[in-house]
C-alpha positions in Angstrom: -18.3 -22.5 15.7 -14.8 -21.2 16.4 -11.6 -23.1 15.6 -8.0 -22.6 16.9 -5.3 -21.3 14.7 -1.8 -19.8 14.9 -1.6 -16.2 13.6 1.5 -15.0 11.9 1.4 -11.2 11.2 4.2 -9.8 8.9 5.1 -7.6 6.0 4.2 -8.5 2.4 6.0 -7.4 -0.8 2.7 -5.8 -2.0 2.5 -3.9 1.3 6.1 -2.7 0.8 5.4 -1.5 -2.8 2.2 0.2 -1.7 4.0 2.5 0.8 5.3 4.5 -2.2 1.7 4.9 -3.4 0.4 5.9 0.1 -1.0 4.0 3.0 -4.5 5.3 2.2 -4.4 3.9 -1.3 -7.1 1.2 -1.9 -4.6 -1.6 -2.7 -2.6 -0.9 0.5 -5.7 -0.9 2.7 -6.8 -4.1 1.1 -3.5 -5.7 1.9 -3.5 -4.8 5.6 -7.2 -5.5 6.1 -7.4 -9.0 4.7 -6.7 -12.2 6.6 -5.0 -14.9 4.5 -6.4 -18.4 5.2 -5.2 -21.8 3.8 -7.6 -23.0 1.1 -8.2 -26.3 3.1 -9.2 -24.3 6.2 -11.5 -22.0 4.0 -13.2 -25.0 2.6 -13.6 -26.8 5.9 -15.1 -23.8 7.7 -17.4 -22.9 4.6 -15.7 -19.6 4.0 -15.4 -17.7 0.7 -13.2 -14.8 -0.2 -14.6 -11.7 1.2 -16.5 -13.4 4.1 -15.9 -11.8 7.5 -14.6 -13.6 10.5 -13.8 -12.8 14.1 -10.3 -13.5 15.3 -9.8 -13.6 19.1 -6.6 -13.9 21.0 -6.1 -15.8 24.3 -6.1 -12.4 26.1 -9.5 -11.6 24.6 -8.5 -9.0 22.0 -10.7 -9.3 18.9 -10.9 -8.0 15.3 -13.5 -8.6 12.6 -11.8 -9.0 9.2 -12.5 -10.1 5.6 -10.8 -13.4 4.5 -9.0 -14.4 1.3 -7.8 -17.9 0.4 -3.9 -17.9 0.4 -2.5 -18.8 -3.1 -0.7 -22.0 -3.8 0.8 -23.8 -0.8 2.4 -20.8 0.8 0.3 -21.1 4.0 -0.2 -24.5 5.5 -3.5 -25.4 7.2 -3.8 -24.2 10.8 -1.9 -21.0 10.2 -3.4 -17.6 9.5 -1.5 -14.5 8.0 -2.3 -10.8 8.2 -0.1 -8.0 7.1 1.2 -5.6 9.7 -1.3 -2.7 10.1 -4.0 -1.4 12.3 -5.8 -4.7 12.7 -2.8 -6.8 13.5 -1.7 -4.2 16.1 -5.0 -4.5 17.8 -4.3 -8.1 18.5 -1.0 -7.5 20.3 -1.3 -7.2 24.1 1.1 -5.6 26.6 3.0 -8.8 27.4 6.6 -8.5 26.4 8.2 -11.5 28.1 11.0 -9.2 29.3 12.0 -8.1 25.9 10.2 -4.7 25.8 8.5 -5.7 22.6 5.0 -7.1 22.5 4.5 -10.6 20.9 3.8 -9.9 17.3 4.2 -13.4 15.7 3.0 -16.8 16.2 0.2 -16.3 18.7 -2.8 -18.6 19.3 -6.2 -17.3 18.2 -9.7 -18.6 17.5 -11.5 -17.8 14.3 -15.3 -17.9 13.6 -17.5 -16.7 10.8 -19.5 -13.7 11.6 
């Protein structure tokens, strides 16, 4: 069963440090290929770290991605976070709302366990 969330892509400090080690380094790839989910949402949906989910945007773009529980209270329930990278870019569509830049933050998605 899928649930609705707001997805916030962005940069992480680990991602920034990882650039000097190389974008193909295992730690950098893990950072950009893991969806952070609030612990309460993980529990409610029966998810464990490493489980795979499908994230779908309103325009129908999809990714399958591994999840990890966000640490502490840095991510409130109802929000998802993924570091900028290939997967986050696949979710952006061509709509620019007149700005010339596609929406890359705060878009509505559904998430379901695969």
